[in-house]
N, C-alpha and C positions, 0 to 999 in steps of 0.2 A: 257721150263717153266720159267727158270731163265731169259731168254730174254724178255718174255712177262711181267714178274714182273718188270724188269728195265724200259721197255717202259711205263708201267702204272705209275710207280713212276715219270718218266720224265714228263708225261702229267700233273700229279697232281702238280708237282713242278712248271711247267710253268703256270698253272692256278692260283696257289697261288701267284706267282709273279705279274700276271696281276691284280688280285684282290687287292693285297697290293698297287700297283702303283695307282690304281683307288681311294682307300681310302685315300692315302696320298694327292692326287690331290684335294680331296674334302675338306680336313681339313687344307690344307696349305695356304688358302687365295687366293686372286685374283692374276692373272698373270699381267705382265707388260702391256698387252694390255687393262686391265680393270682399269688402273690408268691414271689420267691426272695430269700434273704438272701445278699448278696455283700459280704464285708468289713464285716459288721455294718450294712450299708445295705440297706434293702428295695427291691428292684427289681421293678416291675410287669411282668407278661407282657402285652404289648400286641399279640400276634399276630405275623404275618410282617412283618419290617422289612428293607428292602433294605440290603445290606452294600456299603459303598463301598470302593474300593481292591482290590488284588490281592495282599495280603500272604501268602495261603496258597498262591499259585501260583508255584512256582519251577521252572525248567527247567534242564537240564544237557546239555552236549555228550557225545558218546560217550566221548571221551578223559577228561573229568572224572569220569564215572561209573566207567569202567574203573579209573582210578587210585584212586578211593575204595574200591571193593570189593577191589582187590588189596592196598592198604595195610591194610585191616581184616582181611583173611584172613591176611596175613603176621604181623600182631600177635598173632593168636590161635594161631599155630603154636607148638608146644612148642620146636622147635629154632630158631625165629626165622628160617626160610628167607626168603631175599631173591629167590628165583627168580620169574620171571614166572608169573602164574596163567593156565593154559591155559583158554580158553573154547571151548565146542563149540556154543553157541547163544546168540544175543543178540536181545533184543526191546526196542524203544522204544515207549512208550505216550504218548498225548496229545502228539504232536510238532508243532512249528510249522514254518513254511516255511524256517527257518534251520537245521533239523536238531537243535534242542534238544528234549528230551523231559522230561516231568514225572516219569516213572518208567522205569528201565532194569532189565532182567532178564538175568542171565548164568548160563548152564548150565555147570556144572563137574563133573568126575569126581574122586572121592576113593576110590581103591581100586576096590572093586566097587560102590560106591554113587554116586548122582548127586544133585546139589543145585542149586537155583536161589538165587543171591544177588541180592537186590532192593535197588536204590538209589533213594531219592527224598528229599524234604525232611526226612524223619524219620531218615535215616541208612541203615545197611545192615541188612538182615534176611535170615535164612536159611530156605529152605523145602525140606525133604527131599522128593525125588521117590520115589513108590512103585515106579515101574518105570523101567528104564534105557531111556528113550526118546530120549536125546540122539543127534545125529548123531556119526559117528566122526571126521569131518574137523575138525581144530583150526582156529580162526579166528585169524589173525595180524592184529591191528588195524593194525599199522604197514604192511601191504602191501595193504590194501583201500582203496577209495574211501570218503570220509567221507559220512555221511548227507546233508549239505548238497549234495554233488555229485550224489548219487543223485536227490534231489528236483528238481534242475535238469534232469536228464536226463528225468525223467518229466513234469515241468511246465516246459518251456523258457521259457514266457512268465511263469511265476510269478504268474499272475493267477487270481483267483476260486477259490482253493483253499478248498473248503467243508469244514467239520468238522475234527476233529483227525486228523492222520496217524498211522499205526502202521506200524512196519517190523519185519521179522525178518531175521536173518542166519543162514544155515545152509547147509552143503554148497556153499560158494562162491558163493551167490546172495543177493541182497537181494530180499525180498518187501515191496513198499511198497503200503499200502492207504490210499486216500483218494479224493477226487473233486474235479473242477474243471469245473464246467458240464456239458457233454455228453461230456467225455473219460472213458475207462475208469476204473474204481475200483481196479483191482489191477494192479501191474506186477511182473514178474520181471526182474531186471537182474543181469548178471554183476558180482560184487563187486569184481573186480580190473580188468576192462577197461571196465566201464560199458556193455557191449553190451546193448541191450534184447532180452530173450529172448521174453517173451510179455506180452500184456495181456488183462485180463478185465473185463467190466462188473460 
């Protein structure tokens, strides 16, 4: 009987120690793994914290992006060519109702190879394409309607545009993808005349 009582007391003591350790861990604060040192100052990881402001979101017009990639391309040419850079495909991502996009992609040809020049808040980046999948028709930005005009054609009331718009320019057409209430989500529009060609849900 005495042995059983000692055994019970041992289990109770062990359980008490476990509970005590757990409580101490709960109130003693974050461990070293939960802290980050920034400029010799310890910063505690407190989980998800809402970020205020929109400092990381910048958007650009088609002309701004085209000028940026053209200037960067010309600077990197050995002969310093000042000729206009021909584009065969253009895509704007995360576009707002004013026609500004957070990222622009421009498809160019360099001899027998094709490349995408990407422009966003980080600058210009180059992405080689494995296959020559670019259209053959060159895009003359000075002779086509601007994205803001295309958006007005697709959404004449400019109301309740949900989600971010995306557009692509190729073969003389704009393909605008987005949604506005019950209206279709994809529009094909002639890039120079603004004539609506097709719509798709």
